[in-house]
TIVOMI-878363 format. One record per residue (C-alpha): residue number from 0; x negated, y, z negated. Coordinates in nm, 2 decimals, padded with zeros to 4 digits. Layout:
% residues N
<nuba k="NUM" x="X" y="Y" z="Z"/>
...
***
This chain:
% residues 114
<nuba k="0" x="-08.84" y="02.88" z="13.50"/>
<nuba k="1" x="-09.11" y="02.93" z="13.24"/>
<nuba k="2" x="-08.88" y="03.18" z="13.08"/>
<nuba k="3" x="-08.60" y="02.93" z="13.03"/>
<nuba k="4" x="-08.84" y="02.68" z="12.87"/>
<nuba k="5" x="-08.98" y="02.95" z="12.66"/>
<nuba k="6" x="-08.63" y="03.06" z="12.53"/>
<nuba k="7" x="-08.54" y="02.69" z="12.46"/>
<nuba k="8" x="-08.89" y="02.65" z="12.26"/>
<nuba k="9" x="-08.81" y="02.96" z="12.07"/>
<nuba k="10" x="-08.46" y="02.85" z="12.00"/>
<nuba k="11" x="-08.58" y="02.51" z="11.87"/>
<nuba k="12" x="-08.86" y="02.68" z="11.65"/>
<nuba k="13" x="-08.58" y="02.89" z="11.50"/>
<nuba k="14" x="-08.36" y="02.60" z="11.44"/>
<nuba k="15" x="-08.68" y="02.44" z="11.26"/>
<nuba k="16" x="-08.72" y="02.74" z="11.07"/>
<nuba k="17" x="-08.36" y="02.73" z="10.93"/>
<nuba k="18" x="-08.38" y="02.37" z="10.85"/>
<nuba k="19" x="-08.71" y="02.42" z="10.66"/>
<nuba k="20" x="-08.51" y="02.70" z="10.46"/>
<nuba k="21" x="-08.23" y="02.46" z="10.41"/>
<nuba k="22" x="-08.45" y="02.18" z="10.29"/>
<nuba k="23" x="-08.63" y="02.43" z="10.05"/>
<nuba k="24" x="-08.30" y="02.54" z="09.91"/>
<nuba k="25" x="-08.18" y="02.18" z="09.85"/>
<nuba k="26" x="-08.52" y="02.10" z="09.67"/>
<nuba k="27" x="-08.47" y="02.39" z="09.46"/>
<nuba k="28" x="-08.12" y="02.30" z="09.38"/>
<nuba k="29" x="-08.23" y="01.92" z="09.28"/>
<nuba k="30" x="-08.49" y="02.06" z="09.06"/>
<nuba k="31" x="-08.26" y="02.30" z="08.87"/>
<nuba k="32" x="-08.00" y="02.02" z="08.83"/>
<nuba k="33" x="-08.27" y="01.78" z="08.71"/>
<nuba k="34" x="-08.40" y="02.05" z="08.46"/>
<nuba k="35" x="-08.03" y="02.11" z="08.34"/>
<nuba k="36" x="-07.99" y="01.73" z="08.29"/>
<nuba k="37" x="-08.32" y="01.72" z="08.11"/>
<nuba k="38" x="-08.22" y="02.02" z="07.88"/>
<nuba k="39" x="-07.89" y="01.86" z="07.80"/>
<nuba k="40" x="-08.04" y="01.53" z="07.71"/>
<nuba k="41" x="-08.31" y="01.69" z="07.50"/>
<nuba k="42" x="-08.06" y="01.89" z="07.29"/>
<nuba k="43" x="-07.83" y="01.60" z="07.26"/>
<nuba k="44" x="-08.10" y="01.39" z="07.13"/>
<nuba k="45" x="-08.28" y="01.64" z="06.91"/>
<nuba k="46" x="-07.95" y="01.71" z="06.76"/>
<nuba k="47" x="-07.88" y="01.35" z="06.67"/>
<nuba k="48" x="-08.22" y="01.32" z="06.53"/>
<nuba k="49" x="-08.17" y="01.61" z="06.31"/>
<nuba k="50" x="-07.84" y="01.47" z="06.21"/>
<nuba k="51" x="-07.99" y="01.13" z="06.12"/>
<nuba k="52" x="-08.29" y="01.29" z="05.93"/>
<nuba k="53" x="-08.17" y="01.64" z="05.80"/>
<nuba k="54" x="-08.50" y="01.75" z="05.65"/>
<nuba k="55" x="-08.65" y="01.75" z="06.00"/>
<nuba k="56" x="-08.46" y="02.10" z="06.06"/>
<nuba k="57" x="-08.70" y="02.25" z="05.80"/>
<nuba k="58" x="-09.04" y="02.14" z="05.95"/>
<nuba k="59" x="-09.26" y="02.34" z="06.18"/>
<nuba k="60" x="-09.31" y="02.22" z="06.53"/>
<nuba k="61" x="-09.66" y="02.09" z="06.43"/>
<nuba k="62" x="-09.52" y="01.91" z="06.14"/>
<nuba k="63" x="-09.23" y="01.76" z="06.34"/>
<nuba k="64" x="-09.46" y="01.65" z="06.62"/>
<nuba k="65" x="-09.69" y="01.48" z="06.34"/>
<nuba k="66" x="-09.38" y="01.31" z="06.18"/>
<nuba k="67" x="-09.24" y="01.17" z="06.49"/>
<nuba k="68" x="-09.60" y="01.05" z="06.60"/>
<nuba k="69" x="-09.67" y="00.89" z="06.27"/>
<nuba k="70" x="-09.29" y="00.73" z="06.25"/>
<nuba k="71" x="-09.30" y="00.57" z="06.60"/>
<nuba k="72" x="-09.68" y="00.51" z="06.67"/>
<nuba k="73" x="-09.63" y="00.15" z="06.60"/>
<nuba k="74" x="-09.29" y="00.10" z="06.77"/>
<nuba k="75" x="-09.30" y="-00.10" z="07.10"/>
<nuba k="76" x="-09.26" y="00.11" z="07.41"/>
<nuba k="77" x="-08.92" y="00.08" z="07.57"/>
<nuba k="78" x="-08.91" y="00.00" z="07.94"/>
<nuba k="79" x="-08.74" y="00.29" z="08.13"/>
<nuba k="80" x="-08.41" y="00.20" z="08.30"/>
<nuba k="81" x="-08.40" y="00.26" z="08.67"/>
<nuba k="82" x="-08.03" y="00.25" z="08.66"/>
<nuba k="83" x="-07.77" y="00.36" z="08.41"/>
<nuba k="84" x="-07.62" y="00.07" z="08.17"/>
<nuba k="85" x="-07.30" y="-00.04" z="08.24"/>
<nuba k="86" x="-07.06" y="-00.19" z="07.98"/>
<nuba k="87" x="-07.07" y="-00.56" z="07.97"/>
<nuba k="88" x="-06.75" y="-00.70" z="08.11"/>
<nuba k="89" x="-06.54" y="-00.98" z="07.92"/>
<nuba k="90" x="-06.59" y="-01.33" z="07.99"/>
<nuba k="91" x="-06.33" y="-01.45" z="08.26"/>
<nuba k="92" x="-06.18" y="-01.69" z="08.03"/>
<nuba k="93" x="-06.09" y="-01.45" z="07.79"/>
<nuba k="94" x="-05.88" y="-01.28" z="08.01"/>
<nuba k="95" x="-05.72" y="-01.58" z="08.18"/>
<nuba k="96" x="-05.41" y="-01.61" z="07.95"/>
<nuba k="97" x="-05.38" y="-01.24" z="07.89"/>
<nuba k="98" x="-05.38" y="-01.33" z="07.50"/>
<nuba k="99" x="-05.67" y="-01.17" z="07.32"/>
<nuba k="100" x="-05.55" y="-01.26" z="06.97"/>
<nuba k="101" x="-05.60" y="-01.60" z="06.83"/>
<nuba k="102" x="-05.28" y="-01.79" z="06.77"/>
<nuba k="103" x="-05.33" y="-01.84" z="06.39"/>
<nuba k="104" x="-05.57" y="-01.74" z="06.10"/>
<nuba k="105" x="-05.76" y="-02.04" z="06.12"/>
<nuba k="106" x="-05.91" y="-01.95" z="06.46"/>
<nuba k="107" x="-06.05" y="-01.62" z="06.28"/>
<nuba k="108" x="-06.25" y="-01.81" z="06.04"/>
<nuba k="109" x="-06.58" y="-01.96" z="06.12"/>
<nuba k="110" x="-06.59" y="-02.31" z="05.96"/>
<nuba k="111" x="-06.95" y="-02.37" z="06.09"/>
<nuba k="112" x="-07.10" y="-02.19" z="05.77"/>
<nuba k="113" x="-06.98" y="-02.47" z="05.55"/>
***
């Protein structure tokens, strides 16, 4: 009887080892995906920054860091988003008639400015 319970215990321990290995592999995969997303984001944003301010490409790493620190040190800190941004849906009243264009040119002008 002890042999049967010992075999069952060893089987369960083997299952635990396999599950732990699977967990480690998943954690490693999640980390790799995170790093890939981070790398892509950094490349896209860095490229955009160099596109907008072309002389940044000629600066050394230290000069670039100093420039960014000086340029943005007084900027308000943005609150990180917890969810991706979604496009704002149109007002339900705008969709009601299916007509998105004004009926005449007077509706295009803003008479409130006069």
